[in-house]
PATIMAR-629956 format. One record per residue: y, x, z of N, C-alpha, C in turn. Coordinates in steps of 0.1 Angstrom, whole numbers, plus 5000, padded with zeros to 4 digits. Layout:
<pts>
YXZYXZYXZ ...
</pts>
This chain:
<pts>
454349925140455649955146456449825148 456949795160457649675162459049685156 459649565154461049565148461949625158 461749615171462649665181462549825180 461349875178461250025176461950065164 461749995153462350025140463850025142 464449925149465849925151466350045158 465550085169465950195177466050325168 465050335159464950455150466150455140 466550335135467650325126468950365133 469150315145470350355153470350505155 469250565157469150705159469550785146 469150725134469350795122470850785117 471550675119472850665114473750755122 474850805116475850885123476350815135 476450875147476850805159478250755158 479150825150480550785148480650645142 479650615134479650485126479350365135 478650395146478250285156479450225162 480550295164481750245171482950235162 482750275149483850275139484250135136 485650115136486149985132486849985119 486349925109486849935095488249865094 488949895083490249835080490049685078 490949605084490949455082491949415072 491549375060492549325050492949185053 494049135047494449005048493448905043 493548785048492648675044492748655029 491548635023491548605008490748475006 491548365004490848235001490348234987 489448144984488948134970490048124960 489748184948490748184938491248054933 490447954935490747814929491447724940 491647774952492247694962493747674960 494247574967495647544965496547614976 495947704983496647774994497847854989 498947844996500047924993499848055000 499648164992499148294998500348394999 500848405011502048495013501648595024 500448645023499948735034499548875030 499448905017498949035013499849105003 501049065002502049124994501749144979 501049034974500749034960501948984952 502049024940503248974932503048834928 504148754930503948604927503948574912 504248674904504348644889503148714882 502748664871501548724864501948864858 500948944855501249074849501649054834 502049174828502549174815501649094805 502249014796501348944786500749034776 501249154775500749254766499349304769 498949274781497549324785496449254777 496749124773495849044766495349114753 496349164746496049234733495349354736 495649434746495049554749493549534753 493249424760491849394764491049354752 491749264744491049214732490649334723 491449434722491249544713490049624718 489949644731488749704737487449634734 487549504736486349414734485949424719 486949414710486649414696486049544691 486549654696486049784691484749824698 484249754708482949774714482949904722 484049954727484050084734483550074748 483349944753482849934767481549994768 480850024758479450084759479650234762 480850284761481050424763481750444777 481550574782482250604795483750614792 484550584803486050594801486450744802 487750764798488250904799488250944814 487751064816487551114830488851114838 489951154831491251164838492151044837 491850954828492850844825494050914818 493650984808494651074802495951004797 495750894790496950824784497850784795 497350734806498150684817498850804824 498050914825498651034831499951074822 499751074809500851114801502051024801 501750894802502850794803503750824815 503050844827503750864839504450994839 503751094835504351234835505651244826 505651164815506851164807508051114814 507851004822508950944829509551024840 508651114846509151194857509151344855 509051374842509151514838508151604846 506851554845505751624852504751674843 503851764847502651794839501651684842 501051634831500051524833498951564844 498651694845497551734854498051724869 499351694871499851674884499551534889 498951444881498751304884497251284884 496751224895495351194897495251034896 494750984886494550834885493350794893 493550684901492550654911492250504910 491150464917490650324918491550264929 492750224926493750174936494250294944 495450274950495950384958495150414970 494350314975493550344986492550454984 491950464971491150574968491950704968 493150704963493950824964494150874978 494350774987494550815001493250875007 492150805004490850855009490550995004 490751024992490551154986491451254993 492751224995493651315002493151345016 492751245023492251265037490951355036 490151325027488851395026489051545023 490151565015490451705011491051785022 491751725032492551795042491951785056 491451675060491251645074489851695078 489851795087488651855092488551835107 487451895113487251875128488551905136 488951815145490051835154491351845148 491451825135492851825128493651705133 494951715131495851605136496551545124 496451415124497151335114498351265121 499551285116500751235122501351115114 501851015120502450905113503350825122 504450765117505250675125504350555128 504850475138504050365142504950245146 504850135139503750105129504150155115 503050185107503150205093501850145087 501550185075500350135069499150155078 498450045082497450045092496050105087 496050145074494850215069494750365073 495950425077495950565080495050595092 495150525103494250555115492850525111 492550425103491250395099490650515091 491450565082490950675073490750795082 491550825092491350935101490050925108 489750815113488450795120487250795109 487550745097486550735087485950875083 486750985085486351115082485151155091 485051095103483951115112483851265115 484951335118484951475122485651505135 486051395142486751415154488251445152 488751405141490251425138491051335148 492251375150493051295159494251235152 494551115155495651045149496851035159 497951085156499151085165500150995159 500350875166501250775162502650805170 503650805162505050835167505750695167 506050635178506750505178508050505170 508350395164509650375157510650355168 511950375164513050355173513250205175 514150165184514350025187514849945175 515550015166516049945154514949945142 513749985145512649985136512650095126 513550185127513650305118512750415124 512350515115511650625119512350705130 511650765139512150855149512050995143 513051035135512951155127512851285137 513651275147513651385157512251415162 511551305166510251325172509251365161 509351305149508451335138508551485135 509751535134509951675130509351775141 509151725153508651815164507151815163 506551725156505051715156504451825147 503251865151502451955143501151885139 500751905126499551845122499151895108 497951855103497551895090498151805080 498451675084498951575074499851485081 501051455075501951355079502051255069 501851125072501851015062502750905067 503450845057504250725060504350645047 504550515049504850425038506350435035 506750445023508150455019508450365007 509150245009509650195022508450155031 508850145044507750135054507149995054 505949985058505249865060504649865074 504749755082505149625078506649595079 507449685082508849655085509649625072 509349685061510049675048511249755047 511549845058512749925058512650055050 513650085043513850205034514650305042 513950425045514650525052515550615042 516650675047517450755038516650865032 516850885019516150985012516351125017 517551155021517951285026517151315039 516951215048516251245060514751265057 514251195047512851215044512551355038 513551405030513351535024513451635035 514351625044514451715056513151715064 512551605065511251595072510151675065 510151655052509151725043509351875045 510651925045510952065046510552125059 510552045070510252095083508852065089 508052005081506651975085505752085078 504952155086504152265081502952225073 502552105075501352055068501751985055 500751905050501051815038501651695042 502651645034503351515037503051415026 502551295030502351195020503451085021 504151065010505050955008504250845000 503850745007503050635002504050524996 504250524983505250444977504750324970 503950244977503350124972504450024968 505550024976506649924974507949984968 507850104964509150174960509850104948 509150024940509749964928510649844933 510549804945511349694950512649744957 512849874957514049924963515149914952 516449914956517549904947518250034945 517750144950518350274948517250364943 517650484939516750584934516150664946 515250594953514850644966513450714965 512750714954511450774954511550924956 510550984962510451124964509751194953 509351124942508651184931509351304925 510651304924511351414918511451534927 511051514940511151624949509851714949 508851664942507551734943507651884938 508551894927508752034922509352124932 510152074941510852154951510052174964 509052094966508252094979506752094976 506052204976504652204973503752134983 504352104995503552035005503751885004 504451834994504651684992503751624982 503151514986502351434976502851284977 502751214966503251084965502150994959 501950884966500950784961501650664955 501150604945501650484939500550384936 500850254934499850154930500350064919 499450004912499749904902499649764908 499249754921498849624927500049544930 501249604933502349524938503349494927 504149584922505149554913504649524899 503449574896502849544882501949424883 501749364894500949244896499549264891 498949374895497549404891496649434903 496849364914496149384926494649364924 494249274915492849244912492249344903 492949444898492449544889492049664896 492749714906492549834913492849964905 494049994903494550114897495750174905 495650304908496750374915496750514911 497650594917497650734913498250814924 497950944925498451034934499151154927 500251194931501051294924501351404934 501251534929501551644937501651774929 501651884935501652014928500352024920 500352104910499152134902497952184911 498352264921497352324930496752224939 497552144945497052044955496251934947 496751884936495951784928494651844923 494651974920493352034915492352034926 492752054939491852054950491251914951 492051814951491651674954490751624943 491151654930490351614919488851644920 488551754926487151794928486351694935 486951604943486151514951486051374945 486751344934486751214929485451184921 485051054920483951014912484251054897 483151084890483351124876484151024868 483750904869484450794861484950684871 485950724878486450634889487250514885 487850524873488650414868488150374854 487750244852487050204840487950194828 487450174816488250164804489150044805 488649924809489549804809490649834819 490349894831491449914840492450014835 492050114827492950214822493850144811 493350074802494150014791495049904796 494649824806495549724812496649794819 496349894827497449964834498450034824 497850084813498750154803499650054797 499149934793499949824787501049774796 500649764809501649714819502749814821 502349934822503350044825504250064813 503750044801504650064789505549944787 505249824793506149704791507249704801 508149794800509249814810510149694810 510449624799511349514799510749394808 509549364806508849264814508849304829 508549424832508449484845509749464853 510849504846512149494852512649344854 512249254845512549114846511949054859 510649074860509949024872510349084885 510549214884511049284896512349224901 513249194892514549134896514448994902 513448924897513148784902512648794917 511848894919511348914933512448944942 513349044938514449084947515348974949 515648884939516548774941515948674951 514648644950514048554959513948614973 513848744974513848804987515148784994 516248794987517548774993517748624997 517348534989517448394992516648355004 515348405004514448365015514948425029 515448545028516048605041517148525046 518048485038519248405042518748275048 517848205042517348075047516648095060 515748195061515048215074515948255085 516948335082517948365093518748245097 518948155088519648025092518847945102 517547975102516547905111516347975124 517148085126517048165138516148285138 515548325126514748445125515648565125 515148675131515748805130514948885120 515648935109514949005098515649135094 515049245095515749375090515849365075 516849435070516949445055515649505049 515149435039513849475033514149535019 513349645016513349705003511949694997 511249585001509849564996509749424990 508549374988508349234984507849144995 508349185007508049105019509149115029 509149025039510049025050509349035063 509849115072509349135086510149045095 509648935100510448825106510148805120 511148815129510948785143511548645145 510648545149511048405151512148405162 512848295163513848275173513148265187 513948285197513448285211512648155214 511548165219510748045223509648005213 509748075201508748045191507748165190 506448135192505448235192505048275178 505148405174504748445161503348415157 502448435167501048395164500848255162 501548165170501448025169501947975155 503048035151503648005138502748035127 502048155128501048195118499948095117 499448055129498347965129498647825124 499847775128500347645124500547645109 501047745103501247755088499847755082 498947825088497647835082496947695082 497247615092496747485092497347395081 498547435077499247365066498947425052 497947515052497447585039498547685034 499247745043500147855039499747975048 499448085041498948205047500148305048 500448355060501348465062500548575070 501148685074500348785081500848805095 499948815104500248845118499448965123 500149065129499449175135499649165150 498549175157498649145172498949275180 499149385174499349505182500749565181 501149635192502449705192503649615190 504649665185505849585182505649475172 504649495164504349395153503949255159 503549255172503049135177504249035179 505449085178506648995180507148945166 506448975155506848945142505748885134 506148825123505248785112505748845099 504848875090505148935077504948835067 505948805059505948705048506148765035 505148755026505348805012506248705004 507048764995507948684987507148614977 507248484976506548404967507348354955 506948264947507748204937508748114943 509848074936510747984942510147854948 509147804941508447684945507647704958 507047824959506247854971507147884983 508247944980509247974991509847844996 510147754988510747624992509747545001 508447554997507447485004507247555018 507347685018507247755031508347715040 509647715035510747685043510747545048 510347445040510247305044509247295055 508147365054507047355064507547415077 508247535076508747595089509747505096 510647445088511647345094510847235101 509847185095509047075101508447125114 507847245114507247295126508147325137 509347375133510347415144511047285149 
</pts>
């Protein structure tokens, strides 16, 4: 049998949806040892809690890595549940929040179902919709001209699932909590509030406390951003006991390892360190916004650890991104929709932000 014939047979065997499927494109990841200033994937500029070292050493000393981890991530479930007055079984601990989202979609999205979302928001949602490979439809509802959600249009939509990042990405904008709750009340399907950046808000804006009032609401969280654990991959999904029990049936038996669990537990429990580093990020966000605006950038108020920046007239966002890349500074550029007029810049350390500003001044 010729290689050409074998290739033809392989193409016939794979699901036809996979042949045209376009996977999610993450931000560029240079080698860990490079001197690149990396402000493109919303990682925390500060290291995680120093208490994780002791937690990891204890795991290694006791030799428990030879055993399987707790199936539920029970200790982490209990820590989170205590803070939000929830039943631990309402919390599904996952391999990053992306696994939480995938399990949610897998649980709900069937043939010809509709997934509704504002546009732009987290670009993984349309990818996940297509990834189900069941002919589901993704309905994108454009943002208003001020970059806020079009709540009137969203409330008129019908679908199996409505999802949005809260605060939104890539805009960084935090929508009023009252409007979000009203949207949950008026949508007939499941509503996902994806709160990857919620810890960088300065108000009590999370919808976590609303789960007990709205059985169709689920909330996802991650340890990647505010806890500086992007390299670890731990997240969680919260909802009613019934909804989480459905979704839990689909997760891998041991989806989060022992080291991941104990590191996340130690980080979550170290609230003093968490609040200290969070405050530093918010302070740098304010400074960087003021400096960039003085250079002619237009930037909406951000409640995240990044800024959505429109360069002054005559400056191409794509060219700025490429020129900074040539200078060993990575920011994020999205070429589609309204995002093509902006660049997204992660908040770095004071030193990184100074270098970024100096380089932009030089380029402009």
